C-alpha positions in Angstrom: 109.8 104.0 83.9 106.6 104.0 86.0 106.2 100.2 86.1 109.8 99.1 86.3 110.2 96.1 88.5 106.7 94.7 88.0 107.3 91.3 86.3 104.2 91.2 84.1 104.6 94.8 83.0 108.3 94.2 82.2 107.3 91.2 80.1 104.6 93.1 78.3 106.9 96.0 77.6 109.6 93.7 76.1 106.9 91.9 74.0 105.6 95.2 72.7 109.1 96.3 71.8 109.7 93.0 69.9 106.3 93.5 68.0 107.1 97.2 67.4 103.6 98.2 68.4 101.2 98.3 71.4 99.5 95.1 72.7 95.8 95.1 73.2 94.0 92.5 75.2 90.7 91.9 76.9 90.2 90.6 80.4 90.4 86.9 81.0 86.8 86.4 81.9 83.5 85.7 80.2 81.3 88.7 79.7 79.2 89.3 82.8 81.4 87.1 85.0 83.8 88.4 87.6 87.4 88.9 86.6 89.8 86.2 87.8 92.1 87.3 90.6 94.7 84.7 90.0 95.8 82.6 87.0 94.1 79.5 88.5 90.8 81.4 88.5 90.7 81.7 84.7 88.0 79.5 83.3 89.1 76.5 81.3 86.7 77.8 78.7 89.2 80.6 78.1 92.5 78.8 78.7 91.5 76.0 76.3 90.6 78.4 73.5 93.7 80.6 73.3 97.0 80.1 71.4 99.3 81.2 74.2 99.2 81.8 77.9 101.9 83.8 79.7 103.8 81.8 82.4 101.7 81.9 85.6 105.0 82.5 87.6 104.8 86.2 86.4 101.9 86.7 88.8 104.2 86.3 91.8 103.6 89.2 94.2 100.3 90.0 92.5 97.7 91.8 94.7 94.8 90.1 92.9 93.5 93.6 92.0 92.4 94.3 88.4 95.0 96.0 86.3 94.8 99.6 85.4 94.0 100.6 81.8 95.2 104.0 80.5 94.6 105.7 77.3 97.5 108.0 76.2 96.6 110.4 73.5 98.9 111.6 70.8 99.2 114.9 72.7 100.4 113.0 75.8 97.1 113.4 77.6 96.5 110.4 80.0 93.0 109.2 80.6 92.3 106.4 83.2 89.9 103.9 81.6 90.0 101.5 84.5 91.8 102.1 87.7 
C-alpha cells in the first residue's frame, strides 16, 4: 500500500473501511486564509464548530506540507487534484 506507515493515512484508511465508503473532507481553514501547518494552527472558529477532531498525536512526524488530493476514476485513472 502506497501510504503504509503514515499514521494519519493508516487512521483514515481504517475509518473508511469501518464506514464502508470513502471519506471526503475540506481543509481546516477559512476560505481565503492559509492552510494550517500543524494542529495548533487550526483556528478556534473551526475547532469549536466541529463534532470530532482526530487526536493531534497523529501529526507526529508531519512535514507541515499540505496533503495531496487524488481523484481515482472508475477506470483506475489517477488525477492529482492538489499535490
